[in-house]
C-alpha positions as CSV (number, residue, x, y, z in Angstrom):
1,M,-24.7,-35.4,-92.6
2,R,-21.6,-37.0,-94.2
3,I,-19.5,-35.3,-91.5
4,L,-22.0,-35.3,-88.6
5,Y,-22.8,-39.0,-88.6
6,P,-19.1,-40.2,-88.4
7,F,-18.4,-37.6,-85.7
8,L,-21.4,-38.7,-83.6
9,A,-20.4,-42.4,-84.1
10,I,-16.9,-41.7,-82.7
11,L,-18.4,-39.6,-79.9
12,A,-20.8,-42.4,-79.0
13,V,-18.1,-45.0,-78.9
14,S,-16.0,-42.8,-76.6
15,V,-18.8,-42.1,-74.2
16,V,-19.8,-45.8,-74.0
17,A,-16.1,-46.8,-73.4
18,Y,-15.7,-44.1,-70.7
19,L,-18.8,-45.1,-68.9
20,G,-18.2,-48.8,-69.3
21,G,-14.6,-48.4,-68.1
22,K,-16.1,-47.6,-64.6
23,V,-17.8,-51.0,-64.5
24,T,-15.7,-54.0,-63.6
25,G,-17.4,-56.5,-65.9
26,L,-17.2,-54.1,-68.9
27,Q,-13.6,-53.4,-68.2
28,Y,-12.7,-57.0,-68.9
29,L,-14.8,-56.9,-72.1
30,F,-13.2,-53.6,-73.3
31,G,-9.7,-54.4,-72.1
32,V,-9.3,-58.1,-72.9
33,V,-12.1,-59.6,-75.0
34,L,-12.4,-56.9,-77.6
35,P,-8.7,-56.5,-78.3
36,Y,-8.4,-60.3,-79.0
37,L,-11.5,-60.1,-81.3
38,A,-10.4,-57.0,-83.1
39,F,-6.9,-58.4,-83.7
40,A,-8.4,-61.6,-85.1
41,V,-10.7,-59.7,-87.4
42,F,-7.9,-57.5,-88.6
43,V,-5.5,-60.3,-89.4
44,V,-8.1,-62.6,-91.0
45,G,-9.7,-59.7,-92.9
46,F,-6.4,-58.3,-94.1
47,V,-5.1,-61.7,-95.3
48,N,-8.4,-62.5,-97.0
49,R,-8.6,-59.2,-98.8
50,V,-5.0,-59.5,-100.0
51,L,-5.6,-63.1,-101.2
52,H,-8.7,-62.0,-103.0
53,W,-6.8,-59.3,-104.8
54,A,-3.9,-61.7,-105.6
55,K,-6.3,-64.2,-107.2
56,S,-7.9,-61.5,-109.4
57,P,-6.7,-62.0,-113.0
58,V,-4.9,-59.1,-114.8
59,P,-5.0,-60.1,-118.4
60,F,-3.7,-56.8,-119.8
61,R,-0.5,-54.9,-119.3
62,I,-1.7,-51.7,-117.7
63,P,1.1,-49.9,-115.8
64,T,0.7,-46.2,-115.3
65,T,3.3,-44.4,-117.3
66,C,4.5,-40.8,-116.9
67,G,7.7,-40.7,-118.9
68,Q,9.5,-42.0,-121.9
69,G,9.4,-45.8,-122.3
70,K,12.3,-47.9,-123.5
71,S,12.7,-47.4,-127.2
72,L,15.7,-46.7,-129.4
73,D,19.1,-46.7,-127.8
74,W,19.6,-42.9,-128.4
75,I,16.3,-42.0,-126.7
76,K,16.6,-41.7,-123.0
77,Q,14.2,-43.9,-121.0
78,D,12.6,-42.8,-117.8
79,R,13.3,-45.9,-115.8
80,L,11.2,-45.1,-112.7
81,D,8.1,-43.7,-114.4
82,C,8.2,-46.2,-117.3
83,P,10.0,-49.4,-116.0
84,N,11.0,-52.0,-118.5
85,N,12.1,-54.8,-116.3
86,K,11.5,-56.2,-112.8
87,L,14.5,-54.3,-111.2
88,E,13.1,-51.0,-112.4
89,V,9.7,-52.0,-111.1
90,I,11.2,-52.7,-107.7
91,G,12.8,-49.3,-107.7
92,R,9.5,-47.7,-108.6
93,M,7.7,-49.6,-105.9
94,I,10.3,-48.7,-103.2
95,L,9.9,-45.0,-103.9
96,E,6.1,-45.4,-104.1
97,V,5.8,-47.2,-100.7
98,F,8.4,-45.3,-98.7
99,A,8.3,-41.8,-100.4
100,F,4.8,-41.6,-101.9
101,R,6.4,-40.6,-105.2
102,S,3.2,-40.5,-107.3
103,L,1.6,-38.2,-104.7
104,F,4.7,-36.0,-104.8
105,R,4.1,-35.6,-108.5
106,N,0.5,-34.5,-107.8
107,T,-0.7,-31.3,-109.6
108,K,-3.6,-29.0,-109.1
109,A,-5.8,-27.5,-111.8
110,E,-7.5,-24.1,-111.5
111,V,-9.7,-22.2,-113.9
112,H,-8.8,-18.5,-114.3
113,D,-10.4,-15.6,-116.2
114,G,-10.5,-16.2,-119.9
115,P,-11.4,-18.9,-119.2
116,K,-7.9,-20.5,-118.8
117,L,-7.0,-23.8,-117.3
118,A,-3.8,-23.6,-115.3
119,Y,-1.8,-26.4,-113.8
120,G,0.5,-26.1,-110.8
121,S,2.5,-28.1,-108.3
122,S,0.7,-29.3,-105.2
123,K,3.1,-30.6,-102.5
124,W,1.1,-29.9,-99.3
125,L,-0.9,-33.1,-99.6
126,W,2.2,-35.1,-100.1
127,L,3.9,-33.4,-97.1
128,F,1.1,-34.0,-94.6
129,A,0.4,-37.5,-95.9
130,I,4.0,-38.6,-95.4
131,L,4.1,-36.9,-92.0
132,F,0.9,-38.7,-91.0
133,H,2.0,-42.1,-92.1
134,Y,5.5,-42.0,-90.6
135,S,4.2,-40.5,-87.4
136,F,1.7,-43.3,-87.1
137,L,4.4,-45.9,-87.8
138,I,6.7,-44.4,-85.1
139,I,3.8,-44.3,-82.6
140,V,3.1,-48.0,-83.2
141,I,6.8,-48.8,-82.7
142,R,6.8,-46.9,-79.5
143,H,3.8,-48.8,-78.2
144,L,5.7,-52.0,-78.5
145,R,7.2,-51.0,-75.1
146,L,3.9,-51.9,-73.6
147,F,3.8,-55.4,-75.0
148,T,7.4,-56.6,-74.6
149,E,9.6,-57.3,-71.6
150,P,12.5,-56.6,-71.9
151,V,11.9,-53.7,-74.3
152,P,13.8,-54.2,-77.6
153,S,16.6,-51.7,-78.2
154,F,15.1,-50.4,-81.5
155,V,12.0,-49.4,-79.5
156,A,14.0,-47.5,-76.9
157,I,16.1,-45.7,-79.7
158,T,12.9,-44.7,-81.5
159,E,11.4,-43.4,-78.3
160,F,14.5,-41.4,-77.5
161,F,14.7,-39.6,-80.9
162,D,10.9,-39.1,-80.9
163,G,11.2,-37.2,-77.6
164,I,14.6,-35.6,-78.2
165,L,13.0,-32.1,-78.2
166,Q,11.7,-32.7,-74.7
167,I,9.0,-30.3,-73.7
168,G,7.8,-30.6,-70.1
169,A,7.4,-33.8,-68.1
170,P,6.3,-36.4,-69.0
171,T,7.9,-36.0,-72.4
172,M,5.8,-34.6,-75.3
173,Y,6.6,-36.8,-78.3
174,Q,6.9,-35.0,-81.6
175,T,4.9,-37.6,-83.5
176,D,1.9,-37.1,-81.3
177,V,1.6,-33.5,-82.3
178,I,2.5,-34.1,-85.9
179,L,-0.1,-36.9,-86.2
180,L,-2.9,-34.6,-84.9
181,A,-1.8,-31.7,-87.1
182,A,-1.6,-34.0,-90.2
183,V,-5.1,-35.4,-89.6
184,G,-6.4,-31.9,-89.0
185,F,-4.9,-30.8,-92.4
186,L,-6.5,-33.8,-94.2
187,F,-9.8,-33.0,-92.7
188,L,-9.7,-29.3,-93.5
189,R,-8.7,-30.2,-97.1
190,R,-11.8,-32.2,-97.5
191,I,-14.2,-29.5,-96.2
192,M,-12.4,-26.5,-97.7
193,S,-11.8,-27.7,-101.2
194,S,-15.1,-27.8,-103.1
195,Q,-13.9,-30.5,-105.5
196,V,-12.7,-32.8,-102.7
197,R,-15.8,-32.1,-100.5
198,Y,-18.1,-33.0,-103.4
199,I,-16.6,-36.5,-103.8
200,S,-16.1,-37.1,-100.0
201,L,-18.3,-39.7,-98.3
202,A,-18.9,-40.5,-94.7
203,A,-16.4,-43.4,-95.1
204,D,-13.8,-40.7,-95.9
205,Y,-14.5,-38.7,-92.7
206,F,-14.9,-41.6,-90.3
207,P,-11.2,-42.8,-90.2
208,L,-10.1,-39.2,-89.8
209,F,-12.3,-38.7,-86.8
210,L,-11.3,-42.1,-85.5
211,I,-7.6,-41.6,-85.7
212,F,-7.8,-38.1,-84.3
213,A,-9.8,-39.5,-81.4
214,I,-7.2,-42.2,-80.8
215,G,-4.4,-39.7,-80.8
216,L,-6.3,-37.2,-78.6
217,S,-7.2,-39.9,-76.0
218,G,-3.6,-41.1,-75.9
219,I,-2.4,-37.5,-75.2
220,L,-5.1,-37.0,-72.6
221,M,-4.2,-40.2,-70.9
222,R,-0.5,-39.2,-70.8
223,F,-0.8,-35.6,-69.7
224,Y,-4.2,-35.0,-68.1
225,F,-5.6,-38.1,-66.5
226,R,-2.3,-39.7,-65.6
227,V,-3.2,-43.4,-65.7
228,D,-1.3,-46.2,-63.9
229,V,1.3,-47.2,-66.5
230,V,2.5,-50.1,-64.5
231,A,-1.0,-51.6,-64.4
232,I,-1.5,-51.0,-68.1
233,K,1.7,-52.8,-69.0
234,Q,0.7,-55.7,-66.8
235,L,-2.5,-55.9,-68.7
236,T,-0.9,-55.5,-72.2
237,V,2.0,-58.0,-71.5
238,G,-0.6,-60.5,-70.3
239,I,-2.6,-60.0,-73.5
240,A,0.5,-60.5,-75.6
241,S,1.5,-63.6,-73.7
242,L,-2.1,-65.0,-73.9
243,S,-2.4,-64.9,-70.1
244,P,-4.4,-61.7,-69.5
245,T,-5.0,-60.3,-66.1
246,L,-7.0,-57.1,-65.4
247,P,-5.4,-55.1,-62.6
248,A,-7.6,-52.8,-60.5
249,G,-7.5,-49.0,-60.6
250,I,-7.1,-48.4,-64.4
251,H,-8.6,-45.1,-65.4
252,P,-11.6,-45.2,-67.8
253,I,-9.8,-43.1,-70.4
254,F,-7.6,-46.1,-71.1
255,F,-10.6,-48.1,-72.1
256,V,-11.7,-45.3,-74.4
257,H,-8.3,-45.4,-76.1
258,V,-8.4,-49.2,-76.3
259,L,-12.0,-49.4,-77.7
260,L,-11.2,-46.8,-80.4
261,V,-8.1,-48.8,-81.4
262,C,-10.3,-51.9,-81.6
263,V,-12.8,-50.1,-83.8
264,L,-9.9,-49.1,-86.1
265,L,-8.6,-52.7,-86.3
266,I,-12.0,-54.1,-87.1
267,Y,-12.8,-51.3,-89.6
268,F,-9.4,-51.5,-91.4
269,P,-9.8,-54.6,-93.6
270,F,-13.1,-53.4,-95.0
271,S,-12.2,-49.8,-95.7
272,K,-10.0,-47.6,-98.0
273,L,-7.3,-48.0,-95.4
274,M,-6.5,-51.3,-97.1
275,H,-4.4,-49.3,-99.6
276,M,-1.6,-50.3,-97.2
277,G,-1.7,-53.8,-98.6
278,G,-3.3,-53.0,-102.0
279,V,-0.4,-50.9,-103.2
280,F,1.8,-54.0,-103.6
281,L,-0.8,-55.6,-105.8
282,S,-1.7,-52.7,-108.0
283,P,-1.1,-53.6,-111.6
284,T,-0.7,-50.0,-112.5
285,R,2.4,-50.0,-110.2
286,N,3.8,-53.5,-110.1
287,M,3.9,-54.2,-113.9
288,S,6.7,-53.3,-116.3
289,N,5.9,-51.4,-119.4
290,N,7.6,-53.7,-121.9
291,S,4.9,-54.2,-124.5
292,R,7.2,-52.9,-127.2
293,S,9.7,-55.7,-126.6
294,V,7.6,-58.6,-125.3
295,R,4.3,-59.9,-126.8
296,H,1.7,-60.3,-124.1
297,I,-1.1,-62.6,-125.0
298,N,-4.4,-62.3,-123.1
299,P,-4.9,-65.6,-121.2
300,W,-8.7,-65.2,-121.6
301,N,-8.5,-65.5,-125.4
302,D,-10.5,-68.5,-126.7
303,P,-8.0,-70.8,-128.6
304,N,-10.7,-71.8,-131.0
305,I,-11.1,-68.2,-132.2
306,K,-8.4,-67.2,-134.6
307,P,-7.1,-63.6,-134.7
308,H,-8.6,-61.4,-137.4
309,S,-5.9,-59.1,-138.6
310,Y,-6.5,-55.8,-140.4
311,A,-5.3,-57.4,-143.7
312,D,-7.9,-60.2,-143.3
313,Y,-10.5,-57.6,-142.4
314,E,-9.7,-55.5,-145.5
315,D,-9.8,-58.6,-147.7
316,E,-13.3,-59.4,-146.4
317,F,-14.8,-55.9,-146.7
318,R,-12.6,-54.3,-149.4
319,D,-15.4,-53.7,-151.9
320,V,-17.7,-52.3,-149.2
321,M,-15.0,-50.0,-148.0
322,K,-14.2,-48.7,-151.4
323,E,-17.9,-48.0,-152.1
324,A,-18.0,-46.0,-148.8
325,G,-15.0,-44.0,-149.7
326,I,-12.8,-45.6,-147.0
327,P,-9.1,-45.8,-148.1
328,V,-7.7,-49.3,-148.4
329,E,-4.1,-50.5,-148.5
330,K,-4.6,-52.9,-151.4
331,E,-6.7,-52.1,-154.4
């Protein structure tokens, strides 16, 4: 059911959009009203979620450390896995955001006969995750062609290199195929790995089906249904300039694609996809591990409550500790 319900939901949205795309009144709803609404929900929801996280207090120094921290001069520090200052934290964050470094370090654990627990490297998840994210980014950049006039040079350059291995006409873009392959891998990983399948919820399958449907509808629109690109650009440029017009003759498959994108935009701020903004506010990543050199005082400490050191504790309970056989520092 955790797989079936998200699949049926995406299928229902696609059918409704396809049928509604044949009705003039619903075309304006799907092609103009919903995009504005979805974009507003996305921006407001994204900003609100980030501000909420930014206001959340982090009273403790809790960076994730995977290497040697700064210590004595003759002990080599792992600057990226155990940063000691802001510059090292920035370096760590750059690799985290652009190269998914923590995911690259991912390991897998398997139980063998014995029983023996064996650990090994697991790079497939990192590979397909980075292919998915960068393909998605390039596709978004390519789509800026539809919202701008004239088309920026960086968009044209991105489009050229994305289709440099031209196969057929119109051009088959590499990122379209890579995106669907990467989403397919992430889905198969969830259903074929018993551990991952056990912890997967409907909310984990829904975005996979949704993004796959968006990519598939875009490919169908380009190669099979052959929509009127001139009419679509007239609509999208009008939306971007806040003067929308709905040309006649747009194929219903376009409204399927648009409605699925709108669902993604609305769903994004309230889902796990918000890790795109949350990664910058994660205290396990954006904090330096300098507790050895800097004293961090919990801002929640009540100033009226004095600290109770171990020496004070021993002075108070020394006799009881000695009777219980607990060693004490002072007799």
